[in-house]
C-alpha positions, 0 to 999 in steps of 0.5 A: 440798221437794227436800231438807232440810239442818240449817242450824245443823250446816252453820254449825258445820261451816263455822265450824270449817273456816274457823277451822282454815284461819285464815279465820274471824277476820274473819267475823261469825257472821252472815256465815257464816249468810248464806253458808250461806243463799245456798248453800242458795238456789243449790243449791235453784234449780239442783235445782228439783223434783228429789229430792236425798238429804240427805247430798248436799245437805249436801255440795253446800251446804257446797261452794258456801258454801266457794266463796262464802267464797273469793270474798269473800276474793278480790274480784277473782276471783284467789286467791293463797294459794299464790302463793309456790309458783306463780302465782295461780289465777283463780276459776271464775265459777260458784260451783256449778261444783264441785257440778255433777258431784255433783248430776248423777245427781239433777237431771232434764234440762230440756226445750227 
C-alpha cells in the first residue's frame, strides 16, 4: 500500500470545516464519507505504487474532498460564493489539480 490515512479523522475534519463554512447543513454523514472515500481512491490511483508520507496523504485527500464538495455545490462548474465582490469563478476540471504540486516529489514519473 502506498499510504495510509485515518478515514474517521478525515471525515471529522471535513465535517467540522464544512460546518464552519456553513456548507454541511445539507450534507448527510454518508455524503461526507463518500467524498472522503472517492478522494482516497483518486489520490491512490494517481500515486500508484509510489510511497507517500501519511501527513502528505492526509492533506492531499482532504484537498481533493474539499474540491469534490465544491463541485457538488456547483454542478454547472461555476463557483459564485464571492459573486458580490466580483465575477464568478470557473472550477478546474480536474479535482486533483490542487494536489499535483504537493504529490510531485513523491510520485515517480511513468515511462513511455
